N, C-alpha and C positions, 0 to 999 in steps of 0.2 A: 162736596169732601171728601177729600181725600182720608187716607187712613196708613199709616206707617207700617214698616216692612220688619219682619224679624225670619230667626230662621234656630228650627230645634236638632240637635244631633246633626246629622252629615244632610239632611235634608232644608233646602233655604223656599220660602211662600214669601212671593214679593208680589207687584202688581204686575210685574211683567213675564215670570215664568219660575217655574218648580225646575229644578237640577240639582243633582248630585256634589257634594262639597270633597274635598279630594282629603281622606282622611291622615290622622297630624296626631298621635299620642299625647302632644302636647295641647293642643290645641282646647280650646273649650268645647263644652259640650251642648251647651247652651248660650245663646246668643239674642239680644233683641233690639237691631235697631232700628231708632225710631229718630232716625235722620233721612231717609227714603221714603217719602212718601207712599204710600200704596196703598197693600191690604195687611189690617192687623193681622197678625196667626192665629187661629182659632183656636189655636192651644190655651191664648190668654183669652181672661174675659175683664169687660170695660163696660161699668156702668154710671148712669149722673141721673138723677132721678127728676131733672129738671134740663129746662133748655139753660145755655151759655155761650158768651159771647166772646169772640177771639176774632185776631188781627189774620187777614187774608194776606195772600202771595204779594197785594200790591199798596197793601198798608189801610184797608178798611174796615172796620168795624163788621161783622157778620152774625151770626147767629146759628149756633149748633143744634140740634132737634135733643130734645131727652133719648139719653141714652148713646147718641153720637159724640168720636170722640175730637179733639181738638188742635188739629197743626195748627201750633200761633207762631205768626211770624213779628220779629222786629219792627215799626209803622216806621219806623225811621229809615231804618235802612234798605229794609224788608229780606234781610234777611232768615234763615227757620230756626228757630229759639230751640223746638224741640215739642213735644205731645204736652201737652200743657193738663198738670193733674193739681187742683185745686179741693183745701177742706171747705167748707160751707162757711157760706154770709148771706145776710139781709142790707140790701138796701130799704133803710128807711128815711128814706126822700122820697116823696110822692108826685109823679109826673117829670120824673126826672131828666125827659129831654126837650120839654113842652112849658119854659120860662113864661110861657104866656098863659098860662092856667091861672085860674084864681087860687089856687093852692101855695103859688110865690108872692112873695113880698116883692113888689118894684117900688122901693125905697127912694123915694126922692129921684127919681129916673123913668126914663120911657126905653122900649125896644125895638128896635129895628130889626125886623124879619127876611129871613130869606136866603140866612148864610149858609153854606154848603157845609158840613161838619164833618166829624170823623167818622160816624158814619157812614159818607158818602150823600148824605140827603139833603134838603137846603129846611135844615131845622135846627141850627144854628141862632144865635141869636145878637144881635149889635147892643149894647150898653150905653146911652146916651143920658150924662149925668147931669140933672138939672142945670140951670143957671144959676155959679155962684155955690154950688155945692157938692158933697160926695156922697154916688149913689151907690147903691146895691142891689144884690137878690137877695132874698131872706127866705131861711124855711124854720121851724120850731124845732129842737132835737129835746127832749126829753131824758136828761141827762142822769146817769145812775151813779153815783159817789163809786170811786174806785174801779171803774168798769173805762178800758182803755179803749177810743174811737178814732179812726181817719175819716178827715172828712175830704173828698178830691172834686173837683173839677176840671175840663178841659178847659181849655184859654188860648186867647190868640190876639197877639197885637193892633189894636185901630192908634187913635194919635198918641194913647199913652201905650209904651214900652213893661211897665209893670202893674200889677193886679195883686191884690190881698184874698184871703181866706181868713175868717177872724171868728173866734169860740167866744161866747161874751162870760163879764169875771165873773157873774153870779154864781158860775159851776165850782169856783176858786176859791178859796175861806182868802186868801190871801188880796181878795175883790180886784185882781190884774187880770188884762187880759192875754188870750193865748190868737197867735196869729203870726203868719208869714207873708212875706214881701216876696213875689219871684219875678223874677228879669223873661221877659219874652222874649228879647234880643239878643239876648245871651245864652237862656235855656239853663239859668241858674236863680237858685235860692238867696236871696238877696239879705235877707234876715231873719231869722225867729225870733218872736218877743213871747216872754212867757216860762217857767219853772218848768223843765219835762217836756215840753212842746218840741215837736222838731216836723221837719221839710220836707217833700221828694219834688222836680220837677222831672218831666219824664217827654221829648219827643216822639211826637206822633204824625210828624209829617205836613207838609204843606203848611207851615206854619204855626198847627197847634201844639198844644201843649197838656199834659195832666199835671197840676198841679196837685198835691193834698198836703195837710196838717193831722199830724197825730199826740193827742194829748189825751191825759187821762183825771177827769174831774175829780175834789175831793168831797165836793157837797152834791147835792141833789137839786136838781131843778127844771122847769122847763123854760126853754127861751131859745131866740132867734137866731141860726147860726147865719153868718152874714159870706156869702158868694159873691166871688166876681167881683168886693171892693174898688172903685177905682183908687188911686193915690192923687187925685189933685182936683180939683173943683172943676166943672164940667160948664157947657154955654150951652145948656137945651139943646144942641143940633149937631156937633159932631160927637162919631163914635169912638168912644175911646179907647173902648175894646171888644173883644166874642166871648160871647160861652155857649157852652153846650153840655150835655150830662154829668149829672152833679151827684154824692152817692154819700152817705155816710156811712160807714158799718163797726159792727164791731170787732177790733182785733189793731196788731200795731205796724199793718202795713196795709199799701192799698192791691186790692184784688180784680180781675176784670171786671167792666164795666157791667152793673144788673138794668137795663135798664125797665122804669115803673112806671106805671098811667097811676088807676083812681085810689090802689092800694101798693105798701110794699110789700116787697117780694125775695124771697129766697131761691139762691144756688144753689142746688144741693151738692154735696162732694161730689168729686170726680176717684172712681175705684178702679184701679186694673191689676189683676191677679191673674197665677194659675193655681189651680184646686195640684189635689197631690201629686208627688214627684214624680217622675214616671225616670224609665232608664239612664236618661242623664247625670241622674242624683246620687251622688253615695253616701251611705247612712254613716261610716264612720272618716271621710276625711272631705275639705273641700276650700274651694276658694270662689269669693263672688267679688266683681267690682261695680260701678255703678258712674256713670259721667252723668252731670245736671246742671242744671242752673236754680239754685234759690231763691223767690218771688222776695222774699223778706225775711228778715230776722226774729228771732223769739225761740224761746225754747220748744225744741220739735222733738218729734222721734226720729229713728236713722232713717235714711230716705229709700231704703232697701232691706229686707227682713223676709228671713227662714223663718215660719210660723208655725208652731205647735199646736198643742189644745187652746193652749188663750194666748192672746193677741199681747198681753202685759204679761205672762207667767213664764210662757216657753216659747224660744224665739232664739235667735241667730242673727245679731245684724251688722250691716256696715255702721260707719261710724256716724254718730249724733251729736249735736251739740245744743249749749245752753250761750245765751248771752252776757255771762255773770260777766260782769267788768267793762263790757261794748255797750256801743250804743246801737239803740233798738234801729232795725233797716238799715245799719251799715255793716257789719261785725257778728258772727259766733268767735266762742271766745273757750271754750272747752269743751272737749270729745273724748267721746271713748268709742270701745268695739267692746259689746256686750253678749254675753250668753245664756240664757236663763234655764235652769229644767224647773218647774213647780214653783217655779217664783223665788229658787235660791241660784245666786252669780254662780256659776262655772269656773267664767274666765272673763278678764276686763284688761284690754291695752288702752291703757290710758295716752294721752298727747300730754296734759299738763295745762296749766293756766298759760293764754300767751303763747303756745309755741308752735301753733296756726293758725292765722289768721281768714276766718271762710265769709267773703264780700257777698253779700246778697247784689244777683242780676249781674253774677260771674258766672264763668262755667268754673268746677270742680271735678275733679276724679276721686271716688274711694274703692280703698282695695282691702281687702282682709282673705288670709285664711287660717284654716284652723287643723289639725290630727287630735282624735280620742287621746287621752292622755298625758299630751304635747301642747307646748307654749302653742299659744295665736298670735298672729303678727298682721298689720296695720300699716296703713302709707294713707296718708291724703296730699295730694296737689308735690309729689318727691319727700314728705316730710312723714318721716318714720315714726308708730309708736312706741310704745314699751312695755314689758310686759306688766300686767295687773297685780293685783292679789285677790283673787287665786291666779294663780298664770297658765294654770292647762286643763279642760273641761275632762272632771271624771266621769261624764254622762252627755252625752246629746240627747238636743230634745229631738221628739220623734213628729217630723216635720212634714204638715197637709197642708199648706200652701208655701205663696211667695207672694209678698206684694210688691209693689213701688209704693212711695209717697202714701204708704198707710198707718196704722195708729199703733207702736208697738210701746212696750215697758209702761206701759202707764202716761206716756205721753201728747201730747196735741199732732194733729198730722200739717205736716209743712209743704206750703205751696208751691210750686216746682216745674220748670220743665225738664220731663224727661229726654235721655239724648240716646244713652245705649246700657245696656243690662248683657253683664258674663259671669260665665260659670264652668269652673272646671271641676273634676271630679279626684283631684290630688291638692296639697298642700305648698300653692308658690313658695318659696325662697321670699327674706325680706328684698335680697336684690331684685326678684322678678316685680315683688308687689310695687317697689320705686318705681322701675319704669312701666309697669298697666299706671299707676296714680300718675303720670306726666306723659302718656298717651305714646308711650314709645313699646309698645308692646300689648 
């Protein structure tokens, strides 16, 4: 497992060397570059109280030990996404990678074993529907009304190039199923059926796709979710498609695979932070930028925060977003840069409804700057923020830590791939922030 490189002040720490950086009055005094796997700068603290999975540079799912960071690659292109920082999630499925186990319902179908799955092992299963019927794999979900679930499974085409994931109608007052049909030849969502449901499909290499459906029941019930359901009758002989790695998690988007056996498994949240700032920080002014890829949509705290006495009441953040007026898993619609001291908003620079669109699973750059008693500035992907109300901080919080993908302003953590963070001990101009937010500075 490799670790990411970073540098502080005029000293660079990497897997290869330790050497000076030429001084420059306009340069940031703190840089964390997570796009060069190596050794994580020791001034940063990373924790995760559980194991977790990631894709290595060959696109194969691997497991990171407790408190070991995950440099995660796109399994299809094998390009580095960055350091994966995720919120806590639990896989509610039992024996998630072993469909032969008795915990799985094999409804009018049989399994062909020994297929190499996305984990590089021969643990995938071929699904063979019985003659004249449609088969599927099932496992019970005890659904809670008002709770959003994301159901996912890795699938690969056999004789059929389409496959379904279904959530039974008993969980909705309209008595309608929620299901998604996935095209495993084109790598697209063919159709989504049922109010409020959405689906995603992501290539993971070697013909495999991770398919997911997200929906929110309005009735409580225990019922069998249907995974890898065929879209046509079988003949009892032919493998219609392949499946591996099922997951049911509470949340509006799919996160990294959580393997289970005889019990559900919780993956702890990733935490990356730096304690009380050192000489790189100016208590009266500053600027910061963060380059990252959000994993999925949802109301979330700013992806980078300077935090004081309490995360929810004392902080200076980058730009946070909410999904107001947008489709979960697709984009964020409202943005703002906020500073609070003792829970009192000192400054807020906003973007307004629809002024920016932050797509999930795409790279973005946020940049903000401030000076005590002067207006704050912000930019995201080249779009400038506008002064809010109040327009300038009367007082700044006493900062004790810097967190990436943490929890701030009483909002939940956002799951993301962190790529690069920078801090300047001066207030960048609006033009400079714009350049930073498009990667030109």
